[in-house]
C-alpha positions in Angstrom: 0.0 0.0 0.0 1.2 3.5 -0.8 1.9 5.0 2.7 2.7 8.4 1.2 -0.6 9.0 -0.5 -1.8 12.6 -0.3 -4.9 13.5 1.6 -7.4 14.7 -0.9 -9.1 16.9 1.7 -6.0 19.1 1.7 -6.8 20.0 -1.9 -9.8 22.0 -0.9 -9.7 25.2 -3.0 -7.2 23.9 -5.5 -7.7 24.1 -9.2 -6.3 21.1 -11.1 -6.1 20.6 -14.8 -6.2 17.3 -16.5 -5.1 16.3 -20.0 -7.3 16.1 -23.0 -8.5 13.1 -25.0 -5.5 10.8 -24.9 -6.8 8.1 -27.2 -8.4 10.4 -29.8 -5.1 12.4 -29.9 -3.1 9.3 -30.5 -5.4 7.8 -33.1 -6.6 10.9 -35.0 -3.7 13.3 -34.6 -0.7 10.9 -34.4 -2.1 8.1 -36.6 -1.3 5.5 -34.0 -3.4 2.3 -34.0 -4.9 1.5 -30.6 -6.7 -1.8 -30.7 -9.8 -1.7 -28.6 -9.1 1.9 -27.8 -6.4 0.7 -25.4 -3.5 3.2 -24.9 -1.8 1.1 -22.2 -0.5 -1.2 -25.0 2.0 1.6 -25.8 3.9 0.8 -22.6 5.2 -2.3 -24.3 7.4 -0.6 -26.8 10.1 2.0 -26.5 8.5 4.2 -29.1 5.1 3.9 -27.3 6.5 4.8 -23.9 8.3 7.8 -25.4 5.1 9.0 -27.0 3.2 8.7 -23.7 6.1 10.5 -21.9 5.9 13.4 -24.4 2.1 13.6 -24.1 1.9 13.9 -20.4 5.0 16.1 -20.1 3.4 18.6 -22.5 0.4 18.9 -20.2 2.7 19.2 -17.2 4.4 22.1 -18.8 1.1 23.7 -19.7 0.0 23.5 -16.0 3.4 25.0 -15.0 2.9 27.9 -17.4 -0.4 28.8 -15.9 0.5 28.1 -12.3 -2.1 25.3 -12.0 -1.9 21.9 -10.4 -2.4 18.8 -12.5 -4.2 15.5 -12.2 -2.2 13.0 -14.1 -4.5 10.2 -15.3 -2.8 6.9 -16.1 -3.3 5.4 -19.6 -5.1 2.4 -17.9 -8.7 2.9 -18.9 -8.8 -0.4 -20.7 -6.3 -2.2 -18.4 -8.9 -4.5 -16.8 -9.4 -8.2 -17.2 -11.9 -8.5 -20.0 -10.4 -5.9 -22.2 -6.9 -7.1 -21.5 -7.9 -10.7 -22.4 -9.1 -9.4 -25.8 -5.6 -8.0 -26.4 -3.7 -11.0 -25.1 -2.8 -9.8 -21.7 -3.1 -12.2 -18.8 -3.6 -11.0 -15.2 0.2 -10.8 -14.6 0.8 -8.8 -17.7 -2.1 -6.4 -16.8 -0.7 -5.9 -13.3 2.7 -5.1 -14.8 1.3 -2.4 -17.2 -0.8 -0.9 -14.5 2.3 -0.5 -12.3 4.4 0.7 -15.2 1.8 3.4 -16.1 1.9 4.8 -12.6 5.7 4.7 -12.6 5.8 6.7 -15.8 3.5 9.4 -14.3 5.6 9.4 -11.0 8.6 10.4 -13.0 6.8 13.2 -14.7 5.4 14.4 -11.4 8.9 14.4 -9.9 10.3 16.5 -12.7 7.5 19.1 -13.0 5.7 19.5 -9.7 6.1 22.9 -8.0 5.4 24.1 -4.5 1.7 25.1 -4.3 0.9 23.5 -7.6 0.3 19.8 -6.8 0.5 17.1 -9.3 -1.6 14.1 -8.3 -1.4 10.6 -9.9 -4.7 8.8 -10.6 -5.1 5.2 -11.6 -7.6 5.4 -14.4 -10.4 2.8 -14.5 -12.8 2.1 -17.2 -16.1 0.2 -17.4 -16.1 -3.6 -17.9 -18.2 -3.2 -21.0 -18.7 -0.4 -23.6 -18.6 3.0 -22.1 -21.3 4.3 -24.5 -23.7 1.4 -24.1 -25.2 0.0 -20.9 -25.6 -3.5 -22.2 -25.1 -6.5 -20.0 -25.0 -5.1 -16.5 -23.4 -6.5 -13.3 -24.9 -6.3 -9.8 -22.8 -4.2 -7.4 -21.2 -7.3 -5.8 -20.1 -8.6 -9.3 -18.7 -5.2 -10.2 -16.8 -5.0 -6.9 -15.2 -8.4 -7.5 -14.5 -7.6 -11.1 -12.7 -4.3 -10.5 -11.0 -5.4 -7.3 -8.1 -6.9 -9.2 -7.0 -3.7 -11.0 -7.7 -1.5 -8.0 -5.6 -3.6 -5.7 -2.7 -3.4 -8.0 -3.0 0.4 -8.3 -3.4 0.8 -4.5 0.1 -0.7 -4.1 1.7 2.0 -6.4 2.4 5.7 -6.0 -1.2 6.5 -7.2 -2.9 9.0 -5.0 -6.4 7.9 -6.0 -8.3 5.9 -8.6 -10.8 7.5 -11.0 -13.4 5.5 -12.8 -14.4 7.2 -16.1 -17.3 6.7 -18.5 -19.4 4.7 -16.0 -22.9 4.4 -17.4 -25.0 2.6 -14.7 -25.2 2.8 -10.9 -24.4 -0.8 -9.9 -21.0 -0.7 -11.5 -20.2 2.6 -9.8 -21.2 1.1 -6.4 -19.0 -1.9 -6.9 -16.0 0.2 -7.9 -16.4 2.4 -4.8 -16.7 -0.7 -2.6 -13.6 -2.3 -4.1 -11.6 0.9 -3.6 -12.7 1.1 0.0 -11.5 -2.5 0.5 -8.1 -1.5 -1.0 -8.0 1.7 1.1 -7.5 4.1 -1.8 -9.6 7.2 -2.5 -11.9 6.8 -5.4 -13.7 9.1 -7.9 -16.6 8.2 -10.0 -17.2 9.9 -13.4 -20.5 9.2 -15.1 -21.1 9.8 -18.7 -24.4 11.1 -20.1 -26.2 11.1 -23.4 -27.4 14.3 -25.2 -30.5 14.4 -22.9 -28.3 14.4 -19.7 -29.2 10.8 -18.7 -26.8 8.0 -18.3 -26.8 5.5 -21.2 -28.7 3.2 -18.8 -31.5 5.7 -18.8 -30.8 6.7 -15.1 -30.9 10.4 -14.3 -27.6 11.9 -13.3 -29.0 13.2 -10.0 -30.5 9.8 -9.2 -27.2 8.0 -10.0 -25.1 10.2 -7.7 -27.7 10.0 -4.9 -28.1 6.2 -5.3 -24.3 5.6 -5.4 -23.8 7.7 -2.3 -26.7 5.9 -0.5 -25.3 2.4 -1.3 -21.7 3.3 -0.2 -22.2 5.8 2.7 -20.9 8.6 0.5 -17.5 6.9 0.3 -16.5 8.4 -3.1 -14.2 11.3 -2.7 -16.3 13.2 -5.4 -18.0 12.7 -8.7 -17.2 13.9 -12.2 -18.8 14.0 -15.6 -16.9 13.0 -18.7 -17.3 12.1 -22.4 -20.2 14.5 -23.0 -20.4 18.1 -24.3 -21.5 20.8 -21.8 -24.7 21.3 -23.9 -25.7 17.7 -22.9 -25.6 18.3 -19.1 -25.3 22.0 -18.2 -29.1 22.3 -18.0 -29.1 19.8 -15.2 -27.1 22.1 -13.0 -29.5 25.1 -12.9 -31.1 25.2 -9.5 -29.8 21.7 -8.8 -30.1 20.1 -5.4 -27.4 19.0 -3.0 -26.4 16.2 -5.2 -24.8 18.6 -7.7 -22.3 19.8 -5.0 -20.8 16.3 -5.2 -19.6 17.0 -8.7 -16.1 18.3 -8.5 -14.7 17.7 -11.9 -15.6 17.9 -15.7 -13.9 16.3 -18.6 -16.0 17.3 -21.6 -15.9 16.2 -25.2 -14.9 18.7 -27.9 -17.9 17.7 -30.0 -21.7 18.2 -29.5 -22.3 14.9 -31.2 -24.0 12.0 -29.5 -22.1 8.9 -28.4 -23.6 6.9 -31.3 -22.4 9.6 -33.8 -19.0 9.7 -32.3 -18.7 6.0 -32.4 -19.5 5.9 -36.1 -17.2 8.9 -36.9 -14.1 8.3 -39.0 -12.9 11.9 -38.6 -12.1 13.9 -35.5 -14.5 16.6 -34.5 -12.5 19.2 -32.5 -15.4 21.5 -32.1 -14.5 25.1 -31.1 -11.9 25.3 -28.3 -12.7 28.9 -27.5 -16.4 28.2 -27.2 -15.6 25.2 -25.0 -13.5 27.4 -22.7 -16.4 29.8 -22.3 -18.7 27.0 -21.4 -16.3 25.8 -18.8 -16.1 29.3 -17.4 -19.9 29.3 -17.0 -19.8 25.9 -15.3 -17.2 27.2 -12.8 -19.3 30.2 -12.1 -22.3 28.0 -11.4 -20.3 25.4 -9.5 -17.7 27.0 -7.3 -16.8 23.6 -5.9 -15.3 22.4 -9.3 -11.7 21.4 -8.7 -10.8 19.4 -11.8 -11.2 20.6 -15.4 -9.9 18.9 -18.5 -11.0 17.2 -21.7 -12.2 14.0 -23.1 -12.8 12.8 -26.7 -11.6 15.2 -29.4 -9.8 17.6 -27.0 -6.1 18.3 -27.0 -3.7 21.0 -25.7 -5.6 23.7 -27.6 -8.8 23.0 -25.7 -7.1 22.7 -22.3 -5.3 25.9 -22.9 -8.6 27.6 -23.8 -10.3 26.1 -20.7 -7.3 27.2 -18.5 -7.5 30.8 -19.7 -11.2 31.0 -19.5 -11.3 29.6 -15.9 -8.4 31.6 -14.5 -9.1 33.2 -11.2 
């Protein structure tokens, strides 16, 4: 277990950036093939590791330029058992790449972190199934047992927390929180929503957060929204209840397109970085508790730069 993990409560009032859309950057801008959308496979080649190193270092320098902290998200969104098996990775190989991913980020943190501008390391988790489709669903106990393997590996690294992205139904979120509690590592749940602001399962975002908290005693450090454009969810936050104060981070898509449209797209839709920045500024105005801002599909340094400038204090 990481005995030097940082207390997330000490981050109250901090403003942390994250990176943009790692996988869409690699695929559409760099022309790198990522089978099953799995960026962790790059850790197995010298060229791949070098590209990941440059990618994260660029965002570390961006954060340094703007005097902001940074949440470094590991390239491990697909590094769980089912997706790993599709790519020929057995449990031992998956454990290795999860550890190596955190080690790579630890080196970047050590080179770029400054006093008063913390750089935290997050072990990134993804859903067991398709992030855009709530198909076959697990019960909470099944989800806990499924995700426990990856979480336990990450809990023994220098990761400060684990963050589960593109979660699309409540029971999987509950299981992830329970597995993280068992491993004694802070956990963040990031739900994705469709163009109507509901999870792909049909559950309302407010209901999903309330239900996850109720089932886990509020054990998640906080919640986020990712892989959706602000036009898909901003309307939910007007005159919202107490549940909305649990949302502390946003990683939005560049595009206004639906998940189905993005899934079928053969070209990258980068949207309008300046407009996205303005939308983030409005979200920060409405939600002063927001701590983490960054991007998801279609975003890159241009978008994070625009968000950073628009949300500067």
